[in-house]
VOZA-147330 format. One record per residue (C-alpha): residue number from 1; residue in three letters; y, x, z. Coordinates in Angstrom, 3 decimals, padded with zeros to 6 digits. Layout:
VOZA-147330
> NUM	ALA	Y	X	Z
...
//
This chain:
VOZA-147330
> 1	MET	000.012	000.001	000.030
> 2	ILE	003.507	001.103	-000.722
> 3	THR	005.279	002.825	002.160
> 4	PRO	008.658	001.093	002.243
> 5	THR	011.988	002.371	003.314
> 6	ILE	013.461	-001.126	003.712
> 7	TYR	012.066	-004.250	005.300
> 8	HIS	014.321	-007.150	004.368
> 9	ILE	014.337	-010.462	006.289
> 10	GLY	016.250	-013.459	004.923
> 11	ILE	017.600	-015.593	007.667
> 12	SER	018.306	-019.311	007.149
> 13	GLY	019.173	-020.216	010.720
> 14	GLY	015.993	-022.228	010.863
> 15	LYS	013.123	-021.904	013.347
> 16	ASP	010.735	-019.853	011.137
> 17	SER	013.162	-017.234	009.876
> 18	THR	014.489	-016.901	013.445
> 19	ALA	010.948	-016.345	014.740
> 20	CYS	010.408	-013.776	011.978
> 21	LEU	013.556	-011.906	012.964
> 22	LEU	012.594	-011.893	016.670
> 23	TRP	009.080	-010.732	015.838
> 24	ALA	010.384	-007.880	013.563
> 25	VAL	012.937	-006.691	016.164
> 26	TYR	011.028	-007.149	019.423
> 27	GLU	007.294	-007.397	018.758
> 28	SER	006.367	-005.674	015.466
> 29	GLU	005.677	-002.077	014.787
> 30	LEU	008.049	-002.046	011.814
> 31	PRO	010.413	000.989	012.013
> 32	ARG	013.710	-000.427	013.304
> 33	GLU	015.778	001.908	011.200
> 34	SER	014.288	000.250	008.115
> 35	LEU	015.113	-003.337	009.052
> 36	ARG	017.754	-005.224	007.117
> 37	PHE	018.867	-008.890	007.277
> 38	SER	020.820	-011.364	005.215
> 39	TRP	021.916	-014.987	005.248
> 40	CYS	022.842	-017.039	002.181
> 41	ASP	025.960	-019.202	002.573
> 42	THR	025.393	-022.109	000.163
> 43	GLY	028.736	-023.692	000.741
> 44	ASN	026.839	-026.654	002.282
> 45	GLU	026.059	-025.153	005.672
> 46	ALA	026.694	-026.759	009.053
> 47	LEU	029.179	-024.979	011.297
> 48	GLU	026.434	-025.009	013.921
> 49	THR	024.127	-022.971	011.594
> 50	GLU	026.954	-020.507	010.802
> 51	ALA	027.570	-020.012	014.535
> 52	PHE	023.865	-019.716	015.203
> 53	VAL	023.393	-016.960	012.607
> 54	ALA	026.449	-015.111	013.854
> 55	ALA	025.000	-015.186	017.396
> 56	LEU	021.677	-013.872	016.120
> 57	SER	023.538	-011.088	014.336
> 58	ASP	025.428	-010.080	017.455
> 59	HIS	022.857	-010.588	020.188
> 60	VAL	019.636	-009.631	018.426
> 61	CYS	020.621	-007.237	015.608
> 62	VAL	023.788	-005.378	016.645
> 63	ALA	022.895	-005.413	020.347
> 64	ASN	019.785	-003.483	019.451
> 65	GLY	021.535	-000.969	017.313
> 66	LEU	020.589	-002.678	014.073
> 67	PRO	022.790	-003.596	011.047
> 68	PRO	024.386	-007.054	011.232
> 69	ILE	023.142	-009.977	009.218
> 70	GLU	024.880	-009.725	005.827
> 71	THR	026.292	-012.925	004.240
> 72	LEU	025.329	-013.477	000.602
> 73	ARG	026.796	-016.083	-001.845
> 74	GLY	025.854	-017.195	-005.316
> 75	GLU	028.253	-017.499	-008.237
> 76	ARG	028.880	-021.168	-007.344
> 77	ASP	028.577	-023.043	-004.087
> 78	PHE	026.396	-026.137	-003.650
> 79	TYR	028.981	-028.613	-004.918
> 80	GLU	030.262	-026.393	-007.705
> 81	LEU	026.667	-025.944	-008.853
> 82	ALA	026.053	-029.729	-008.837
> 83	GLU	029.232	-030.220	-010.955
> 84	HIS	028.147	-027.419	-013.343
> 85	LYS	024.617	-028.933	-013.757
> 86	GLY	025.914	-032.464	-013.976
> 87	ARG	023.523	-033.515	-011.219
> 88	PHE	022.517	-032.820	-007.615
> 89	PRO	019.296	-030.879	-006.988
> 90	SER	016.125	-032.800	-006.175
> 91	ALA	012.534	-032.094	-005.135
> 92	ARG	011.524	-031.647	-008.782
> 93	ALA	014.688	-029.835	-009.834
> 94	ARG	015.301	-027.580	-006.831
> 95	PHE	017.794	-025.263	-008.556
> 96	CYS	019.731	-025.097	-005.313
> 97	THR	017.222	-022.656	-003.752
> 98	GLN	017.017	-020.670	-006.990
> 99	GLU	020.793	-020.265	-007.544
> 100	LEU	022.110	-020.283	-004.010
> 101	LYS	019.420	-018.229	-002.234
> 102	ILE	016.928	-016.509	-004.473
> 103	LYS	019.274	-015.041	-007.035
> 104	PRO	021.870	-013.709	-004.501
> 105	THR	018.961	-012.164	-002.563
> 106	MET	017.575	-010.639	-005.759
> 107	VAL	020.944	-008.915	-006.462
> 108	HIS	021.091	-007.782	-002.825
> 109	VAL	017.577	-006.283	-002.856
> 110	LYS	018.033	-004.680	-006.221
> 111	ARG	020.721	-002.317	-004.970
> 112	TRP	018.051	-000.571	-002.755
> 113	ALA	015.596	-000.413	-005.662
> 114	ASP	018.250	001.050	-007.898
> 115	ALA	018.842	003.637	-005.241
> 116	GLY	015.255	004.648	-005.428
> 117	GLN	014.117	002.918	-002.227
> 118	GLU	011.062	000.736	-001.822
> 119	VAL	011.589	-002.742	-000.409
> 120	ILE	009.220	-005.240	001.282
> 121	LEU	010.444	-008.786	001.834
> 122	VAL	009.389	-010.133	005.185
> 123	SER	009.109	-013.917	005.323
> 124	GLY	008.526	-016.402	008.167
> 125	VAL	006.522	-018.791	005.939
> 126	ARG	003.598	-020.504	007.732
> 127	ALA	000.382	-021.726	006.126
> 128	ASN	000.129	-024.985	008.070
> 129	GLU	003.438	-026.282	006.743
> 130	SER	001.998	-027.484	003.413
> 131	ASP	-001.088	-027.274	001.165
> 132	ALA	000.749	-024.911	-001.215
> 133	ARG	001.683	-022.538	001.603
> 134	GLY	-001.910	-022.686	002.906
> 135	LYS	-002.984	-020.833	-000.277
> 136	LEU	-000.500	-017.979	000.144
> 137	LEU	-001.535	-014.413	000.997
> 138	GLU	-000.148	-012.431	003.954
> 139	ARG	000.648	-009.559	001.661
> 140	GLU	001.157	-009.640	-002.097
> 141	TYR	003.342	-008.398	-004.867
> 142	ASN	006.031	-010.791	-006.004
> 143	ALA	007.150	-010.658	-009.577
> 144	VAL	010.443	-012.586	-008.994
> 145	TYR	011.791	-009.986	-006.644
> 146	ASP	009.715	-007.115	-008.160
> 147	CYS	008.562	-005.936	-004.773
> 148	TYR	005.974	-006.716	-002.134
> 149	MET	006.117	-009.714	000.244
> 150	TYR	004.842	-009.723	003.789
> 151	ARG	004.275	-012.954	005.686
> 152	PRO	003.423	-011.910	009.219
> 153	LEU	003.666	-015.446	010.648
> 154	LEU	001.391	-017.010	008.057
> 155	LEU	-001.204	-018.058	010.634
> 156	TRP	001.247	-019.042	013.383
> 157	THR	001.540	-022.568	014.715
> 158	ILE	004.825	-024.360	015.560
> 159	GLU	003.938	-023.627	019.215
> 160	ASN	003.894	-019.927	018.414
> 161	VAL	007.351	-020.263	016.808
> 162	TRP	008.990	-021.930	019.805
> 163	ALA	007.175	-019.511	022.172
> 164	ILE	008.811	-016.443	020.614
> 165	HIS	012.207	-018.108	020.931
> 166	ALA	011.509	-018.625	024.645
> 167	ARG	010.190	-015.163	025.259
> 168	HIS	013.346	-013.567	024.024
> 169	GLY	015.839	-016.116	025.455
> 170	ILE	016.973	-017.504	022.112
> 171	ALA	017.750	-021.300	022.090
> 172	ARG	016.925	-022.994	018.886
> 173	ASN	019.503	-024.058	016.301
> 174	PRO	021.215	-027.087	017.928
> 175	LEU	020.768	-029.124	014.746
> 176	TYR	017.143	-029.701	015.677
> 177	ASP	018.256	-031.533	018.792
> 178	MET	020.558	-033.687	016.661
> 179	GLY	017.664	-035.101	014.648
> 180	MET	017.332	-032.519	011.806
> 181	THR	014.084	-031.114	010.631
> 182	ARG	015.809	-028.766	008.105
> 183	VAL	018.913	-026.740	008.796
> 184	GLY	019.316	-024.770	005.550
> 185	CYS	021.860	-027.263	004.116
> 186	LEU	023.525	-030.270	005.628
> 187	PRO	022.403	-032.480	004.094
> 188	CYS	019.467	-031.021	002.229
> 189	VAL	018.286	-032.925	-000.847
> 190	MET	014.830	-032.951	000.860
> 191	SER	016.215	-034.727	003.921
> 192	ARG	014.263	-037.503	005.522
> 193	LYS	015.776	-040.938	006.050
> 194	SER	016.099	-040.209	009.803
> 195	GLU	018.132	-037.128	009.018
> 196	ILE	020.475	-038.976	006.726
> 197	ALA	020.977	-041.575	009.520
> 198	ALA	021.652	-038.773	011.983
> 199	ILE	024.089	-037.005	009.676
> 200	ALA	025.977	-040.267	009.044
> 201	ARG	026.283	-040.704	012.836
> 202	VAL	027.072	-037.158	013.934
> 203	PHE	028.578	-035.597	010.809
> 204	PRO	030.283	-038.438	008.873
> 205	GLU	032.481	-035.909	007.126
> 206	ARG	029.346	-034.687	005.318
> 207	ILE	028.754	-038.126	003.892
> 208	ASP	032.465	-038.217	002.881
> 209	ARG	032.097	-034.973	001.017
> 210	ILE	029.040	-036.243	-000.936
> 211	ARG	030.882	-039.549	-001.695
> 212	GLU	033.781	-037.567	-003.076
> 213	ALA	031.492	-035.439	-005.240
> 214	GLU	029.664	-038.523	-006.563
> 215	ARG	032.942	-040.179	-007.507
> 216	SER	034.264	-037.153	-009.372
> 217	GLY	031.053	-035.939	-010.894
> 218	LYS	029.488	-036.982	-014.198
> 219	ASP	026.098	-036.184	-015.498
> 220	HIS	025.644	-034.920	-019.062
> 221	SER	025.280	-038.433	-020.504
> 222	GLY	028.504	-039.610	-018.849
> 223	GLY	026.840	-041.342	-015.966
> 224	LEU	027.485	-040.889	-012.289
> 225	CYS	026.115	-037.816	-010.494
> 226	THR	024.271	-039.228	-007.464
> 227	PHE	022.813	-037.407	-004.452
> 228	ALA	019.579	-039.474	-004.400
> 229	SER	017.349	-040.296	-007.354
> 230	PRO	017.407	-044.093	-008.089
> 231	ASN	013.588	-044.446	-007.948
> 232	LYS	013.602	-043.099	-004.373
> 233	VAL	015.771	-045.961	-003.045
> 234	PRO	014.598	-049.595	-003.092
> 235	LEU	016.446	-051.653	-005.706
> 236	ARG	017.935	-054.054	-003.130
> 237	TYR	020.056	-051.180	-001.686
> 238	ARG	021.370	-049.860	-004.984
> 239	SER	024.975	-051.054	-005.572
> 240	GLN	026.106	-049.132	-008.662
> 241	PRO	025.291	-050.619	-012.145
> 242	TRP	025.205	-048.165	-015.016
> 243	THR	024.575	-048.591	-018.725
> 244	HIS	023.156	-045.681	-020.719
> 245	PRO	025.681	-044.840	-023.463
> 246	THR	022.994	-044.243	-026.104
> 247	THR	020.143	-046.622	-025.336
> 248	GLY	022.154	-049.359	-023.723
> 249	ASN	019.518	-049.531	-020.913
> 250	GLN	020.971	-050.841	-017.635
> 251	ILE	019.873	-049.571	-014.240
> 252	GLN	021.144	-049.683	-010.704
> 253	LEU	022.097	-046.364	-009.084
> 254	ALA	022.123	-045.563	-005.369
> 255	MET	025.300	-043.938	-004.155
> 256	ILE	025.378	-042.019	-000.891
> 257	ASP	026.668	-045.098	001.010
> 258	ASP	023.620	-047.021	-000.291
> 259	VAL	021.386	-044.256	000.970
> 260	VAL	023.045	-044.365	004.412
> 261	ARG	022.662	-048.112	004.511
> 262	TRP	018.940	-047.783	003.606
> 263	ALA	018.461	-045.031	006.089
> 264	THR	019.960	-047.030	008.952
> 265	ASP	018.373	-050.425	008.058
> 266	GLU	015.926	-051.249	010.864
> 267	TYR	013.906	-053.452	008.478
> 268	GLY	013.264	-050.580	006.146
> 269	VAL	012.377	-048.286	008.961
> 270	ARG	009.884	-050.851	010.366
> 271	GLN	008.292	-051.253	006.906
> 272	GLY	007.768	-047.526	006.592
> 273	GLU	009.634	-047.169	003.272
> 274	LEU	009.492	-043.792	001.654
> 275	ASP	011.850	-040.959	002.509
> 276	ILE	014.339	-039.771	000.020
> 277	GLU	011.862	-037.371	-001.506
> 278	GLY	008.653	-038.990	-000.301
> 279	ASP	006.454	-038.989	002.735
> 280	ALA	005.331	-035.359	002.592
> 281	ALA	006.685	-032.893	005.167
> 282	PRO	010.123	-031.688	004.043
> 283	VAL	009.054	-028.159	003.110
> 284	CYS	010.035	-026.277	-000.057
> 285	SER	006.944	-025.542	-002.219
> 286	ASP	007.916	-021.905	-002.794
> 287	GLY	006.439	-019.067	-000.858
> 288	PHE	009.738	-017.576	000.085
> 289	GLY	010.731	-019.814	003.017
> 290	MET	014.447	-019.354	002.132
> 291	CYS	015.453	-022.604	003.828
> 292	GLU	013.343	-022.341	006.980
//
C-alpha cells in the first residue's frame, strides 16, 4: 500500500465526519503531522454548523498543534448553482454534492499531488447506513480523486459514533436536537418531512430564502424552479398550475409553502405519506460521506 504524506479528512459538521476527525486525532495511529482537514461551505449552511466546525477547528485541531480546518467553496453557491442549472438538485440529480463538495475537494487535494505528495482520503462513511454503503471496502483506490480512500469507521454503529463524541467531550451538532437528521445543508434536498416541518418552525428564514429562489428562478423550459419534485408531493397540496410551453400539458407544481403545508399536516403524517425523496434513510448513495 502507498505510504502517504497526507491524510485528508473532509468535515461536514455531521456526526460521522466529526467521529472520523476525533478518531484520527485522538485514537488512530495516523501520524499527526500528516493530518489535514477541510470543510465545504455550500452557501446553504446553518449558522449552527458553521459555529460547530469552527469550534472543532479550534478545540480539536489547533489545540493539538494541528492545522485548522480549511474552508473550501465551489465556483457557485447552492442558490447560484440552482439558478445556473435551472432547477434545484434532487435525489436523482444530486449535482449539489458534486459541484459544491466533491469538485472543491478535488482541487484542494490536487495541490498536494502536484507537489509530489501522496494523499489518502479518510472518510467517516459507515456500512450500516445503506445497502450501497454496505458494499464499500475499507480501503480502495478512487478514480474520482485519483488517490486511495480509507474508511476506518465502516463497521461502526451509531452507538460507536456517539460514544467517541462523549469520550472526548464533544457535544453533537445542535441541529440534531432541533429535529434534523442531516446537517450538511439547511435544508437538504434529501430532507424528511419532519425536518422540513422543524425548519419551518425554527428557521423560517430558510423557507423564505427558498420561496424567493422559486419565484425568481426559471427552468430551461420556462417553468418554475421548485425545491420539491411534483411527484413527491400529493396532488391535493400542489397549488401552482403550470402549462408546458411546447406540449401544452398541464400539471400542478408544489412550491415550498405547499411542501411546508404537507409536512405539517397531521393527516398526512398519520397516513404515513412518503418523505420528499421517499422512505429510505436520508443518506447519499456515494461512498464519500461528504454530507455526514
